[in-house]
N, C-alpha and C positions, 0 to 999 in steps of 0.2 A: 505494500499500501503506500501512496505518497504521503505529505505530510496532512492533507487536507483529511484525506482518509483515514488516517489513523488518529486524527481528533475528532472525527464523527466516530467513529467506531468505541473509542474510549466515552465519548459522551454517553453514546447507548448503556455502555458497560455502568457507569455510575448511575443513570436513571434504573436501570436495573438491579442496581446494589449487589452485584456478584463479585466477589472476593476475584482480583485479577493481578498477576505478577508480568509488570513490563519490564523485560531486560534491554538494555540499550548497547547492543552487542558492537566489540571492535575487535581486530584480530590478536589482541592480547587475551581477550574473553574467549575467544575460538581457540588459541591454542592451548590454554587453560582447560579446556575441555575436552581437547584431544590426547592432553595428558593424565587428566583425572575423573576416570568413569564416573563418579559421583556427581562432580560438578558439569560434566555433558547430560546426566538425566535431571539435574536442576534444569539446563536449560532446555531440555526435551518438556518438560514439563511446563514450562513458564507458558502463560496464556498468549504471550505475545512477545516477540524478538523483533526488533527495530534495528536495521543497518544504520547505527551511529558512526562508526567509522570510516573514512573514505575509502583504508585498505580493503574494507569488506564490498565497498561499493565496485572497485576496482576488479577484485576477484570475481566477485559474480557475473561480470561484465566478459571477461578474460574468458573464463570457463563457458561463456554463451548462455548464460542462465541471468541475464540483467536485472536489477530490481528497479522500482519504479523511480525512486531518488531516494538521496542520504536524508535519514529522519535523523538529524543529529539530537541528542537527550537535551543538552542545553536550551535548542530552539523548541522541541518538543514541552518542555515544563513552562517555556514562555506561551505556546501555543494554547496549553489546558488552561492556563491562566487568563488568557484573554476572554476562552469558552467559557470557565466559570464564574469571570467578573460580573457577567449578567445574571447570573442563577445563582449567585450567592454559596458559592461550593467552600466548604471547608477544607481547609490544609494543615497538615503537620510536617514540620520538618525536623528531620533525624538525622543527624552526624554531622563531620567537620569538627574543628578543633574548639574548643570553648569560646564563644562569643561570635561564633561566623553563621551558627545557623540564626540568631538572634540578630542581627546585621541584614544578612539575605532575608529574613523576614520584614524587618522596617521598608527594605527596597520592594517587596512585593506589596506591602500596606501603600504603600506610595504610588506604585505604579499601577495597582489593580486593589483599588478601594472596595470593590464588591467582595473580593476572597476575604473569607473569614480566617483569620491565622488562629488555630485551637490549641496549638500546641509545639514548642522547640525545647528541643534538647542535644547535647554534642554527641557525636559517637564516641565518645570516650568512656565506656561502660565495661565491666566483666562478664564472662556468661553468667554468674552468678545474679545478676543485677537484671538478666534477659524478662525474668516475669512482672519486675515493677515497670519495667519499660513498656511491655507489651500491656500490661491492667491500664497504663496512663494511655496509651496511644487508642484501646478499645474502649475508654470511658469517655474519649474525647470525640468519638465517632467521626473522623473525617472522613472527606469525600476521595481524596487523593492525600498518599504520606508519600513524600520524598525521602530517599533514605541514600545519605552520603557518605559512605564507611571505605571504599575503597574496592573493587572488583571482587577481591578474594574473600571479604566476606559481607559485603552486602544484599549481594543477590542469593548468597546460599542463606544470611538469616531471614531474607524476607521468604524463602522458599520453606523455610524452617516452620516459620509460625505464620505463614499465610492465613490459613483457616483460622486461627485463634485470633489474630489480628482483624479479619474480618472487613478489610477496607476495598471499596471498590478498583480502585488504582492504586497498587504500591509498585514505585518505580525507583532503581537504583540510579543515583544521578553524578556519581563520582564527585569531580572538583568544581561542580555546578554552583556549591553554595560559596564557594572562594572568589569564583568570577562575581557571583550576582551580587555578593558584598562588597566587593572594591579589592579584594585583599591580592587577587591575581588579574589579569586584564585578558580578556579573550584574544585571539589572532585575528589581525584586521583581514580585512575582505580579500586582501590579493593571496596571505597565504590560505584562507580557505577554498579558494578558487583554485591554487595550486595544489591543494590537498595535503597541505603542509603545515596544518593546525598543529599536528604531534609536534614537530618540530619547534613552534614558538612556546608551546608549553614546557618544551625541554630546556630552553633558553632560559625561561623564568624559574624553572624548577631541574637544576642540572643533575641532583641526586637521583631522578627519575631514570638516568641512562640504562641502569642495569634492565630495567623493565621494556626499554626501546631497544634492546638486543635481539627480542623477539621477532620483530618485526622482519626483517629479512628473513629470517626463518621461516617464518608465514608466507613471505613471496616466493622463497624456493619451493616451499611444499606445493602451493596453490600450482606453480609451472608444472613439477613433476609429477603431480596427481592427474593433469590435464593431458600430459604426454603419455601417464599409463593407460588413461581412459580411450585414446584416441589411436593407438597402437594397435 
């Protein structure tokens, strides 16, 4: 689905009130799934997986199964806020470093005054605190739960507690709170058009370089797999 169809689909999901997990997939997430069977099961069990990463858009086209368009998680988050602004949707922000979710919530309130922020909490909580977090989210009864804890634990965490959380749209958003709050800048349009948004992020956070080493491995795997299929 393209962005418009995705927002329409999720609007229907919210109106029906059915718990849905949305994974904003990129090459790193996909490669993690290929290396980890339980992670792959989580991806397969998610109600919706969108092509967030430019690498996935390239790969889909390269193997002859192109997607409609890139559906970036940060943009999808804003499109959902736009759709919910006139509907009074309730949103819960969970994740990022202390203070970041609150700053992001303030920005949402300013940009989309019709959105009701019903909860904020940073992502630095231990496993033994899960019960308290789940109870707080469930009591707030949001229409959308945005989780920014990093791909290794945000999406598996949502999958583990999806039914108990009972939120219509539960989406992992990675570093979106950092960008929305102003702590980080999003890549300029030129970098986005050139599919180099990952490189701009790396310039801002050099410590991410180890994760980025997966990208060439992903590209090689896509090319090799296509060659094996066509032989």
